[in-house]
C-alpha positions as CSV (number, residue, x, y, z in Angstrom):
1,X,0.0,0.0,0.0
2,X,1.1,3.5,-0.7
3,X,0.2,7.1,-0.2
4,X,0.1,9.8,-2.9
5,X,1.9,12.9,-1.6
6,X,1.4,16.3,-3.2
7,X,3.3,19.3,-1.9
8,X,2.1,22.5,-3.5
9,X,3.1,26.1,-2.9
10,X,1.5,29.2,-4.4
11,X,4.1,29.2,-7.2
12,X,4.9,25.5,-7.9
13,X,4.3,21.8,-7.2
14,X,7.4,20.4,-5.4
15,X,6.3,16.8,-4.9
16,X,3.8,14.5,-6.6
17,X,4.8,11.0,-5.7
18,X,3.9,7.6,-4.3
19,X,5.3,7.3,-0.7
20,X,5.1,4.7,2.0
21,X,5.0,7.2,5.0
22,X,5.6,10.8,6.0
23,X,6.0,12.9,9.1
24,X,5.3,16.7,9.1
25,X,5.6,19.5,11.6
26,X,2.2,20.5,12.9
27,X,1.4,23.5,15.0
28,X,0.5,21.2,17.9
29,X,3.4,18.8,17.3
30,X,4.8,16.5,14.7
31,X,2.4,14.0,13.1
32,X,2.9,11.0,10.9
33,X,0.8,9.4,8.1
34,X,0.8,5.8,7.0
35,X,-1.5,4.2,4.4
36,X,-5.1,3.9,5.5
37,X,-4.8,6.9,7.7
38,X,-8.0,8.5,9.0
39,X,-9.2,11.6,7.2
40,X,-7.3,14.5,8.7
41,X,-6.8,18.2,8.3
42,X,-4.0,20.0,10.2
43,X,-2.1,23.3,10.2
44,X,1.6,23.1,9.5
45,X,4.4,24.8,11.4
46,X,7.9,25.8,10.3
47,X,9.9,22.6,10.0
48,X,11.0,19.6,8.0
49,X,8.5,17.3,6.3
50,X,10.1,13.9,5.8
51,X,8.8,11.2,3.5
52,X,9.9,7.8,2.2
53,X,9.8,7.2,-1.5
54,X,11.0,4.0,-2.9
55,X,12.8,3.1,0.3
56,X,14.7,6.4,0.4
57,X,14.0,9.1,3.0
58,X,13.6,12.6,1.5
59,X,13.1,16.0,3.1
60,X,11.3,19.2,2.3
61,X,11.5,22.4,4.4
62,X,7.9,23.7,4.9
63,X,7.2,27.2,6.2
64,X,3.6,26.9,7.3
65,X,0.5,25.9,5.5
66,X,-2.0,23.0,5.8
67,X,-2.0,19.2,5.3
68,X,-5.0,17.2,4.3
69,X,-5.3,13.4,4.3
70,X,-8.2,11.8,2.4
71,X,-8.3,8.2,1.0
72,X,-4.5,7.7,1.0
73,X,-3.9,11.1,-0.7
74,X,-1.9,13.6,1.3
75,X,-2.1,17.2,0.0
76,X,0.2,19.7,1.5
77,X,-0.6,23.3,0.7
78,X,2.5,25.0,2.0
79,X,3.0,28.8,2.4
80,X,6.6,28.2,1.3
81,X,8.6,25.0,0.8
82,X,12.0,24.1,-0.6
83,X,14.3,21.1,-1.0
84,X,17.5,21.1,1.2
85,X,19.6,21.2,-2.0
86,X,18.0,24.5,-2.9
87,X,19.2,26.2,0.3
88,X,22.4,28.2,0.1
89,X,24.0,27.4,3.5
90,X,25.9,30.7,3.6
91,X,22.8,32.8,2.9
92,X,20.9,30.8,5.5
93,X,23.7,31.4,8.1
94,X,23.6,35.1,7.3
95,X,19.8,35.1,7.7
96,X,20.1,33.5,11.2
97,X,22.7,36.1,12.3
98,X,20.6,39.0,10.9
99,X,17.5,37.7,12.6
100,X,19.3,37.2,15.9
101,X,20.8,40.7,15.7
102,X,17.3,42.2,15.2
103,X,15.9,40.3,18.1
104,X,18.8,41.3,20.3
105,X,18.2,45.0,19.4
106,X,14.7,44.7,21.0
107,X,11.5,46.4,19.9
108,X,8.6,47.9,21.8
109,X,5.8,46.5,19.5
110,X,4.9,42.9,20.4
111,X,3.7,42.2,16.9
112,X,7.1,43.2,15.5
113,X,8.8,41.0,18.1
114,X,6.6,38.1,17.1
115,X,7.5,38.6,13.4
116,X,11.2,38.8,14.4
117,X,10.9,35.5,16.3
118,X,9.2,33.9,13.3
119,X,11.9,35.1,11.0
120,X,14.6,33.8,13.3
121,X,12.9,30.3,13.5
122,X,12.5,30.3,9.7
123,X,16.2,31.1,9.3
124,X,17.2,28.4,11.8
125,X,15.2,25.7,10.1
126,X,16.6,26.6,6.7
127,X,20.1,26.7,8.0
128,X,19.8,23.4,9.9
129,X,18.6,21.6,6.8
130,X,20.8,23.4,4.2
131,X,24.1,23.0,5.9
């Protein structure tokens, strides 16, 4: 038995494949999907989605979105997503340092601080996978 996995962003389809399993970062924790999974809809967090295709484990960085499981079809509508090979490690490292510096500088507006924290987490995820 297999699952059909589709990972789609607003600009492209990253994955359309038959997979045996996957794990993804949900906003309430990581979740896994195997064939014959119950119907499910969940919100994605920043993190790494891992799937097994043809016995090989593959990874995609997802930066928010939603995942739906219906009848062994997993559709991931990601705000942004990229393969680790597409991430420039030096750029990702610079992004982490820039985000950290902005956080360290502080800000009065809690909404700005929240956005800075999200930018830092995004940079860290990209750097951890891209390096």
